[in-house]
N, C-alpha and C positions, 0 to 999 in steps of 0.2 A: 809081485813087489810081496813084498816079508810083511808078516802080522806085526811086528815091532815098528814098520813107517806107516801102516795105517791106522795103529793105536794112533802115533803120535798127531797124527792129521788131523785125524776127528779130533783128539784132545785140544789142539790147538781150537779149531772152529768152534767147538762149542766153550771154550775157553773166552774165544771174541766174542761171541754173540750174550754168554753169560757177561762178560763186561760191557757189550752194548746195552745190556738194559738197566745194568746201574748208573751205567753213566748219562743214560735217559735219563730214568729217572733221576738225578741229581741235578742236571738243570734243569728239568721240568721245575723241581723245588725252589730254585734259586729265582725263575720266570716269576712264579708266581709270587713269592714274596717281593721282587720288586716292583711288579704289578701290585701286590696291595698297599706297598706303601706309596706308589707313585698316585692312588685312590685317593689314602688318606692325606699324604699332600695337596689333592687339588681340591678336598671339602674345604679345609684349611684354610686354601684361598678363596672359597667362593664365601665362607662365610666372611674371613676378613672386607671381602669386600663389599659381603650385604652389611657391615657395621659401619664400611665407611658411608655406601650411601646411605644409608639412617641418621648416620650421624649428621651430611652434609642437610639433611630432609630437615632436621631437627631446628638446626642453625637457619637454616630459611624459613624458618617458622616463625622464629623470635624476629622481634622489632619490627622493620617497614616492610619484611619480605624483601626486600635487594640480593639479589645474588650475586656475590660479588666472586664467585670460583670462574672464573673464563673457562674453564674446560666446560663446564654443564652449559648444556644444547639451550635451556632458558636464560643464560645471561643477558642483559639488555645495558649495553654502557651508558645508553640515556638514560636510564632510569638511575644509575651507578652517580654520573655526571651529577645530575639533580639532588642527589641524597649530597654529595661533598657540597655544595651548592647551597644546602642548608645550613650544613654542620659547621662550616667558616661564616656563617653570617652569626 
C-alpha cells in the first residue's frame, strides 16, 4: 500500500474518533441540562402540591370542621348533609 493511502486512512480514523468524542460531550451536556430542568420542574410541582395541601388543611380547620372536598380521604357525607340541614333551618 502506498503511504498516501495509509495517511488518508489514519487521518479519517482519528477524525472520526475526535468527532465521536466531541459529539458525545455535546449530547451529554444537553442531557444534563434536560435532567436539571426536569428536577426543577418536579420541585415546583411538589411545592405547588404542598401549598394546596396546606390550603386545604387551613380551610378544613376553619368553621365547624366539615370537609366539603369529596376527594379528601377524611370526607364524611353524613356530616356534610347535617351541616346543610343546619344552614337551611
